[in-house]
One Martini backbone bead per residue (centre of mass of N, CA, C, O) as a GRO file, in nm:
protein
   98
    1MET     BB    1  -2.221  -0.450  -1.240
    2PHE     BB    2  -2.278  -0.164  -1.383
    3GLU     BB    3  -2.159   0.189  -1.419
    4GLU     BB    4  -2.308   0.508  -1.497
    5PHE     BB    5  -2.224   0.863  -1.564
    6PHE     BB    6  -2.362   1.207  -1.564
    7THR     BB    7  -2.270   1.540  -1.538
    8LEU     BB    8  -2.468   1.826  -1.486
    9GLU     BB    9  -2.334   1.925  -1.205
   10GLY     BB   10  -2.044   2.016  -1.070
   11ARG     BB   11  -1.781   1.862  -0.850
   12THR     BB   12  -1.566   1.574  -0.873
   13ALA     BB   13  -1.311   1.386  -0.716
   14SER     BB   14  -1.031   1.183  -0.834
   15ILE     BB   15  -0.758   0.989  -0.941
   16HIS     BB   16  -0.884   1.062  -1.251
   17GLY     BB   17  -1.019   1.322  -1.180
   18ASP     BB   18  -1.247   1.554  -1.268
   19SER     BB   19  -1.601   1.604  -1.240
   20THR     BB   20  -1.791   1.776  -1.465
   21ALA     BB   21  -1.989   1.927  -1.665
   22GLY     BB   22  -2.010   1.667  -1.915
   23THR     BB   23  -1.934   1.404  -1.769
   24TYR     BB   24  -1.832   1.076  -1.844
   25ALA     BB   25  -1.884   0.743  -1.683
   26PHE     BB   26  -1.738   0.403  -1.654
   27ARG     BB   27  -1.819   0.095  -1.472
   28PRO     BB   28  -1.749  -0.206  -1.455
   29ALA     BB   29  -1.774  -0.493  -1.341
   30TRP     BB   30  -1.594  -0.535  -1.042
   31ILE     BB   31  -1.514  -0.239  -0.989
   32LYS     BB   32  -1.364  -0.041  -0.779
   33HIS     BB   33  -1.431   0.206  -0.597
   34GLY     BB   34  -1.331   0.505  -0.567
   35HIS     BB   35  -1.211   0.800  -0.459
   36TYR     BB   36  -1.445   1.058  -0.353
   37GLU     BB   37  -1.503   1.412  -0.393
   38THR     BB   38  -1.706   1.675  -0.311
   39LEU     BB   39  -1.664   2.010  -0.421
   40GLU     BB   40  -1.956   2.025  -0.520
   41GLU     BB   41  -2.252   2.037  -0.592
   42THR     BB   42  -2.413   1.732  -0.733
   43ILE     BB   43  -2.540   1.622  -1.055
   44TRP     BB   44  -2.661   1.303  -1.159
   45ILE     BB   45  -2.670   1.055  -1.399
   46LEU     BB   46  -2.763   0.718  -1.311
   47ARG     BB   47  -2.655   0.380  -1.417
   48CYS     BB   48  -2.773   0.035  -1.383
   49ASP     BB   49  -2.797  -0.338  -1.416
   50GLY     BB   50  -2.854  -0.315  -1.092
   51VAL     BB   51  -2.769  -0.354  -0.797
   52LEU     BB   52  -2.589  -0.139  -0.602
   53VAL     BB   53  -2.241  -0.227  -0.553
   54ASN     BB   54  -1.994  -0.121  -0.324
   55LEU     BB   55  -1.670  -0.164  -0.331
   56TYR     BB   56  -1.470  -0.152  -0.037
   57SER     BB   57  -1.199   0.006   0.147
   58THR     BB   58  -0.959   0.012   0.397
   59ASP     BB   59  -0.650   0.108   0.420
   60THR     BB   60  -0.550   0.251   0.165
   61TRP     BB   61  -0.380   0.250  -0.148
   62ILE     BB   62  -0.262   0.335  -0.460
   63ASP     BB   63  -0.216   0.073  -0.591
   64TRP     BB   64  -0.363  -0.211  -0.442
   65GLY     BB   65  -0.591  -0.236  -0.183
   66GLY     BB   66  -0.691  -0.366   0.133
   67THR     BB   67  -0.971  -0.397   0.345
   68ALA     BB   68  -1.223  -0.601   0.339
   69GLU     BB   69  -1.569  -0.523   0.418
   70ASN     BB   70  -1.818  -0.627   0.180
   71TYR     BB   71  -1.618  -0.869   0.079
   72ASP     BB   72  -1.466  -1.146  -0.090
   73PRO     BB   73  -1.140  -1.154  -0.197
   74GLU     BB   74  -1.149  -1.453  -0.329
   75THR     BB   75  -1.456  -1.428  -0.501
   76GLN     BB   76  -1.486  -1.072  -0.512
   77ALA     BB   77  -1.270  -0.939  -0.656
   78PRO     BB   78  -1.148  -0.680  -0.778
   79ILE     BB   79  -1.079  -0.541  -1.108
   80PRO     BB   80  -0.838  -0.389  -1.250
   81SER     BB   81  -0.830  -0.124  -1.456
   82THR     BB   82  -0.656  -0.039  -1.763
   83LEU     BB   83  -0.930   0.099  -1.936
   84PRO     BB   84  -1.059   0.365  -1.877
   85LEU     BB   85  -1.336   0.561  -1.913
   86ARG     BB   86  -1.314   0.878  -2.064
   87SER     BB   87  -1.374   1.182  -2.095
   88CYS     BB   88  -1.288   1.432  -2.310
   89LYS     BB   89  -1.312   1.670  -2.103
   90VAL     BB   90  -1.071   1.565  -1.915
   91GLY     BB   91  -0.869   1.409  -2.088
   92PRO     BB   92  -0.591   1.259  -2.068
   93GLY     BB   93  -0.463   0.985  -1.931
   94ASP     BB   94  -0.301   0.829  -1.659
   95PRO     BB   95  -0.162   0.517  -1.649
   96LYS     BB   96  -0.094   0.523  -1.336
   97LEU     BB   97  -0.421   0.563  -1.266
   98ALA     BB   98  -0.565   0.293  -1.389
   0.00000   0.00000   0.00000
């Protein structure tokens, strides 16, 4: 199930950069949700093509991994994205953070 959002106002930070007003983001199916921090009250328009299921881990590290909490890592493992779709507003991406 994919997820996409458009930021109407506010600011949210992730390892891929800040999402501010006017930022669009797309997350393909089975891509692990990154760490996000709301820096300001934020309003998004959010769209998914099914029931939103956030795969998440605890004890995480920057490379890729962690302890699976709500999914089976053998049959439902998240697929690391090598080509994240970034809003032009955010600027060029750092391939080390993909």
